[in-house]
C-alpha positions as CSV (number, residue, x, y, z in Angstrom):
1,M,90.2,100.3,30.5
2,D,88.3,97.3,30.1
3,Y,84.6,96.9,30.9
4,R,84.9,95.4,34.2
5,R,87.0,98.4,35.5
6,I,84.7,100.8,34.1
7,C,81.8,99.1,35.8
8,S,83.6,99.1,39.0
9,S,84.9,102.5,38.9
10,E,81.2,103.7,38.2
11,R,79.7,101.1,40.8
12,V,77.7,99.5,38.3
13,R,77.0,95.9,38.0
14,P,78.5,94.4,34.7
15,N,75.4,92.9,33.6
16,E,73.2,95.9,34.3
17,L,73.8,97.4,30.7
18,L,72.6,93.9,29.2
19,E,69.7,93.6,31.6
20,L,68.7,97.2,30.6
21,F,68.9,96.3,26.5
22,I,67.0,93.3,27.1
23,R,64.3,95.1,28.8
24,D,64.0,97.7,26.4
25,A,64.1,95.2,23.7
26,V,60.9,93.5,25.4
27,V,59.1,96.8,25.9
28,S,59.6,97.8,22.4
29,G,58.8,94.4,21.1
30,S,61.8,94.3,18.7
31,V,65.5,93.7,18.9
32,K,65.6,95.3,15.5
33,A,63.8,98.5,16.6
34,L,66.2,98.9,19.6
35,I,69.2,98.4,17.4
36,D,68.0,100.9,14.9
37,R,67.5,103.6,17.7
38,G,70.9,102.8,19.0
39,S,72.5,103.8,15.6
40,T,70.4,107.0,16.0
41,V,72.0,107.7,19.4
42,S,75.5,107.1,18.2
43,G,74.9,109.8,15.3
44,S,73.7,112.2,18.1
45,Q,76.3,111.2,20.5
46,A,79.1,112.1,17.8
47,V,77.6,115.4,17.6
48,A,77.6,115.8,21.5
49,D,81.2,114.5,21.4
50,K,82.5,117.0,19.0
51,V,80.6,119.9,21.0
52,R,82.1,118.6,24.2
53,L,85.7,118.4,22.8
54,E,85.3,122.0,21.1
55,R,84.6,123.2,24.6
56,A,87.4,121.4,26.2
57,L,89.8,122.6,23.7
58,G,88.5,126.2,24.0
59,D,88.8,126.0,27.9
60,M,92.4,124.6,27.5
61,E,93.5,127.2,25.4
62,R,91.9,129.8,27.6
63,L,93.7,128.3,30.5
64,M,97.0,128.4,28.8
65,E,96.8,131.9,27.9
66,T,96.1,132.5,31.7
67,C,99.1,130.5,32.5
68,Y,101.3,132.1,30.1
69,R,100.4,135.5,31.6
70,E,100.8,134.4,35.1
71,L,104.2,132.8,34.2
72,E,105.1,135.9,32.6
73,L,104.3,138.1,35.7
74,W,106.0,135.7,38.0
75,Y,109.0,135.8,36.0
76,E,109.1,139.6,36.3
77,D,108.8,139.5,39.9
78,K,105.3,141.2,39.5
79,G,103.0,138.3,40.9
80,E,102.8,134.7,41.7
81,P,101.6,132.0,39.5
82,S,98.3,129.9,40.3
83,D,98.3,126.0,40.6
84,H,96.5,125.3,37.5
85,V,97.9,122.0,37.5
86,E,94.9,120.0,38.3
87,E,92.7,122.0,35.9
88,V,95.3,121.1,33.1
89,D,95.1,117.4,34.0
90,R,91.2,117.4,34.2
91,L,91.0,119.1,30.7
92,T,93.6,116.6,29.4
93,N,92.0,113.7,30.6
94,Q,88.5,114.9,29.4
95,I,90.0,115.7,25.8
96,L,91.7,112.3,26.0
97,A,88.6,110.4,26.8
98,I,86.6,112.0,24.1
99,L,89.2,111.9,21.3
100,P,89.1,108.3,20.3
101,R,85.3,108.8,19.3
102,I,86.2,111.8,16.9
103,S,86.4,111.2,13.1
104,D,86.9,114.8,12.1
105,P,90.5,115.4,11.3
106,H,90.2,119.1,11.7
107,M,89.6,118.3,15.4
108,I,92.1,115.6,15.8
109,E,94.4,118.1,14.7
110,M,93.6,120.9,16.9
111,A,93.8,118.4,19.7
112,G,97.2,117.6,18.4
113,L,98.3,121.2,18.8
114,V,96.7,121.8,22.2
115,L,97.6,119.0,24.3
116,P,101.4,119.2,23.8
117,R,101.3,123.0,24.4
118,A,99.3,122.3,27.6
119,A,102.1,119.7,28.6
120,V,104.7,122.5,28.3
121,Y,102.6,124.9,30.6
122,R,101.8,122.4,33.0
123,N,105.7,121.6,33.4
124,R,106.5,125.2,33.4
125,I,103.8,125.9,36.2
126,L,105.3,123.0,38.3
127,L,108.7,124.5,37.7
128,A,107.7,127.8,38.9
129,M,106.1,126.7,42.0
130,T,109.2,124.8,43.0
131,P,111.3,127.2,45.5
132,G,114.4,128.7,44.1
133,S,113.4,127.7,40.3
134,K,113.7,131.1,38.8
135,A,117.2,130.1,37.6
136,E,116.0,127.0,36.0
137,F,113.1,128.5,34.6
138,E,115.2,131.3,32.7
139,R,117.5,128.3,31.4
140,V,114.4,126.7,30.0
141,L,113.2,129.9,28.5
142,N,116.7,130.7,26.9
143,Y,116.7,127.3,25.3
144,G,114.6,129.1,22.7
145,K,111.1,129.5,22.3
146,V,111.2,129.0,18.6
147,E,112.9,125.6,19.0
148,V,110.5,124.9,21.4
149,D,107.6,126.1,19.5
150,K,108.9,124.0,16.5
151,V,109.1,120.9,18.5
152,D,105.8,121.1,19.7
153,A,104.2,121.7,16.2
154,E,106.2,118.5,14.9
155,D,104.8,116.4,17.7
156,A,101.3,117.7,17.4
157,R,101.5,116.7,13.7
158,T,103.0,113.4,14.5
159,L,100.4,112.9,17.0
160,A,97.4,114.2,14.3
161,L,99.0,111.5,12.0
162,E,99.1,108.7,14.6
163,I,95.6,109.4,15.4
164,A,94.3,109.6,11.9
165,A,96.1,106.1,11.0
166,D,94.8,104.3,13.9
167,K,91.1,105.6,12.9
168,A,91.8,104.2,9.5
169,K,92.9,100.9,10.6
170,G,89.9,100.8,13.0
171,Q,87.7,101.6,10.0
172,T,89.4,98.9,8.0
173,V,88.9,96.2,10.3
174,T,85.2,96.9,10.9
175,E,84.2,97.1,7.2
């Protein structure tokens, strides 16, 4: 997403950010002081982003456990699955928005494990909500949980490695 689209989606004039910084520089009487203050904010922003990501990943893991239990009950004809697709999508988008600003390899790896699992459960929820889908759902389950989990873990490792490589390229370019 480019800067103009962000401004448009948030209904902010494109020059408003620049005007704010100019105003702050004039009030503080120093451009250097404003730049130094900005670097302090980015440190606190990193902490805030890490906390937001930890919270979103925790919420996603709890939601996946709920989905698993509901799908299990549905499959055993003991209940109906709830529509968690919007919540999965919201949390996925939230995680994906924060993830590029995270440099902690452990957090990146955790996201790489949680996001593919969320995609699998999202698709299973959609399948379960389709009328007459129990036979198809059984076929998916019989495909082999071990193989699916193995693929998920491999995808997660690949995603984590790609993100780490992209971060390393970005740091090399900026240095």
